[in-house]
N, C-alpha and C positions, 0 to 999 in steps of 0.2 A: 504494500500500500504506500503510495507516494504521499509525502507530508509537505503540503503546499504553504508557502508564505507569500502573501500578496503585498506589494509595495505600492502605495498610492491608492486612495479610496475615493477618487472622483467618480464621474459617470462610468468610465471604462473599467476602473478597478472594481467597482461594485458589481459590474456585469461579470467580470472574471470570477469574482467570489461566488456569485450565484451559480455559474456554469460549473466551476470546479466542485462545488458542493454537491451537484447533481451527477457528477461524472464518476462512473465506476472505476475503482482503482486509485482514487485520490481523496485525501482528507485535507481540508483547510485547517491548519493548526496554528497559524500566526498571521497577524495583520499589522502593517506598519503605515502610519499616517501622521504627518507632522501636525495637523489640526486636531488637537485633543478632543474637541467637542464632536467633530465628525467621527473620529475613531470610536468614541463612546457610543454614539448613535448607531453606528454600523454593528458594533459588538452586541448591542442590545437587540438588534433586529435579526441576528443570526439564528437560523432555524435548524441547522444541521448538527451532526455530532462528529468529532468532539467540539467543545467550545474553544474557539481560537484564543490565543493569548495576544494582547495588544501591546504595540510599541509605538512611540512617537519618533523613533530613529531607526532607519533601515539597518545600519551597521550593528546596532544593539540587537536587533532581531536576528541578524546573521550569527552573532556570537552566542546568544542565549536561547533562541527558540529551537524546538525539535522539528527541523525542516531539512529537506534535501532538494527541494524544487522551489523556484522563485518566479512569480509573475510580476514583471516590472511595468507598472501602469502610471508612471510619473509623467510630468511635462517633458517634452522632447529633449531639452538641454541636459536633463539629468539621466537620460538613458545610458549613455556611454559609461559614466562613472559608476553607476550602480551595477550595471551588467558586468563590468570588469571586476568589481569587488566580489560579486557572486561567483563568477567563473573561476576566479583565483582560489575560491574555497571548494572548487569542483562540484558546485551545485548545478543542477539542470536549470536553464533559464528560458522563459518565454517572455519576449520583450514586445510591447505594443509598437505598432508602426507609427511613424517611420522609424527605421532602425536608429538613426541619429540625425543631428542637424547638418552634417556634412560628410563627405566621403573619407576625409582623414580620420574622423572618429570611427567611421565604419571599419576602416582598415585596422585600427587598434582593437576593435571588438572581434574581428575575424582572427587576428593573431592570438588573442586571449582564448577564444573558443578552440583554436587548434591545439593550444597547450593544456587545455582543461580536460578533466575526465567527465565533466558535465556535458549534456547535450544542449545546444543552443538553437533557438528558432525565433524568428520574428513573426508576429501575429498578423499576417496579411490575409484578412478574413475573406476577401473576394475570391481568392483561389479556392476556397471551400464553399462558397455560396452556391446552393443547388442550381439556380438558373444559369450561373456562369460555368459551373461544372458541365451542365448540359451543352453549352456552346462549345466548350473545349472538346468534349466527347464527339460532337458532331463534326468539328474540323478534323480531328484525328481519324475518325472512321471513314471520312470521305463519302458518306451516304448521300449528301446533297451536292457532291462535286466540289470544285475548287471555290474557295472563298474569294470573292471579288472586292467587297467593300465592307468596312467595319466602322461604325460610328458609336462612340461611347461618350456618355455625358452624366454629370452629377451636379446637383445644385442644392443650396440651402440658404437660409438667412445667415447673417453674420453670427459667429459663435460666441454669443454673450453669456453662455452658461458655464464657462470655465472659471475655476477658482482664481481670483485676482485678475480675471480677464487675460490670462496668459496666452490664450489662443488668438486674441486680438492684437498681440504684440508680435510683429513679424520677426523681431530679433529672438524671441523666445520660441515661437512655433515654426518658424520658417515660412509662415504665411500659408494661405489656402493652397498654393501650388504644391507645397510639400506635405501639408497635413491632410488635405482632401483629394486633390487631383492625383496624388501618388497611387491611390487605389487603382485607377484605370491604367496608369502608366505601368504599374507592376503587373497587372493582369495581362496587358498587351504583350509584354516581354515573355510572360509565362506561356501565352498562347502562340506567339509567332516568332519568338527569339528577338535578338537585338536588331534594331533598325540600322540602315546604312547612314541615315542622317535625320535631323529633326529641324523643321521650321516652326517657330512658335511665336505667337503674339500674346501679350498680357497687359492688363490694366488693373487699377485699383484706386482706393481713396487717397493713397499717398505714394510717393516715389518708391519704387522697388516693392510695392505691395501688390502682388499679383493675385487679386481676388477673382478676376475673370481671366481664363486661359483658354486658348485654342491652339492645339498642336497638331501638326501633320507629321506622322512617322512614315518615312519612305523605305520601301523594301524593293530592291531591284527586280526580284522575281516573285513578288507577293502582292497582296491586296492594297487598295487605297485605305489608309487608316487615319481617322480624325478623332481626336480626344478633346472634349470640352469640359470646363468647370466654371461654375458661377456661384460665388458665396456673397453676392450683393443683392439677393432677392428680398422683396418686401416681407414684413412680418407675417402676412397672411399666407405666405407660400410654404407648403409642406416640403420636407426633405424629399428629394427624388434622385434615383439613379436609374439609368436606362441604357440599353444598347440596341442597335439594329445591325444585323449581319446578313448580307446578301451573297448567296451562293449561285452556282450554275443552275441548280435545280430547285431553288426555293429561297425563302427568307425567314429568319428567326428574329423576333423582336421581344424585348422585355422592358417593363417599366414598373416601378413601385406605385405609380399613380393610377394604375388600371387593375381591375379584377375581372378575369384572370390576368396576371401580369405577364406571363410567358405565352407567346403565340407563335405558331409555325404555319407558313403559307407555302403551298406547293400547287402544282397543276391539278391536284386532286381536291383542292379546297383548303380550308383552314382548320386547325385543331389546337387544343390546349394541352400541350405535353405535360404528363405527370412527372414530377420530380420529387426527390426525397423531401419529406416534411422537415422543416427546421431552418436554421440560418447558419451563416459562416462562423459565428462565434462558438456555437456548440460543436460544430464539425472540426474546427481548427484545434480546439482544446482536447477533444477526444482523440484526434490524430496525434497530437503532441504527447499525450499520456501513453498511447500505444507505442510510439517510437521509443520512449524511455523503457517501457516494459519489455520490448523486444530488442533493446540495445541496437537500434537502427538509426542512422542519420535521417533527418527529415527530408526525404527526396522530393516531396511535393512542394516544400518551401525551404530550400537550403539557404543558409545565411549569406553566402556569396551573391545569390540572386537578389536578396533584399538589399544588400549594399549596392548592387548595380542599379536598383530602382532609384536610389538616392543620386547616383551619378547621372542617370537619365534626366532627373529633375534639374541637376546642375547644367546639363547640356541645353535643356529648354531655356533656362535663365540666360545662358550665353547667347542663344538665338534671339531672345527678346531684346537684350541689350544691344546686339550688333545690328539687328534688323535683317539678318541673313540666315540662310540655312547653316546649321552647325553639324559638322560631321562627327561621327562617333570615333573616339580615339581608343 
């Protein structure tokens, strides 16, 4: 039985706690949160067994708690430091996306993971989201022929829900281009591999604040790929993620704003494909636990690929600043 310690009890940390509590083979035994009031509130709400021990300092939790696995759900600037300290103790580590603020920090984390006896994975939930899994399976099977065109998009209101508004601070979060848009960037590389080049435009409420992003990923022998992000939507707008994939023999569309969200269109008409019930958070954590139990590297979401997602965002920023297509180096 894995003994889980969760670092950071914001929105995502509490989701991790709930999912780990319900996951076979895992017990949440410790929680670390700097805000003592929030820590106490979450401890009082815990419904699983055993009752976790609470800490206001992550390193103190590492030293004193009975844990072998850590979920890092802190603001992005803290990912690298806490993951390094956990990996140095040979703990298994699941780190929320993005992996880090920049590729230099990612490289440090990759080196630490290589030297550690612990397993390391970054929680890119879209790789595990059932409707996106369906798209990948369709591309790989070839049942609808060659993929010609892929459009991916996600949007929300400005992220005013974060503690001390850290998500609104581009220096802290990397901006929507790194915190939100990276979902589709990561999935695209998972689906199609590395592009040959990227042309990207971006805008926002302040200089270098890329809250709206439109990126074209070029593949010499592949489909047309367009990725969009908008985190400047009005308060009445509900979060939405969607894609449209056009193949030789049909089209698959998905959006969270429609029920049913997933539709497939072919010459035989339209249908609502059935996919696994659930979401990417449940699936990614279940997969992470299985990898540890089987002593297997996380092939579906290897850390070097998560680092590459950060590099792709940096390439997009380079294209925005230059106004030109940026090649992949």
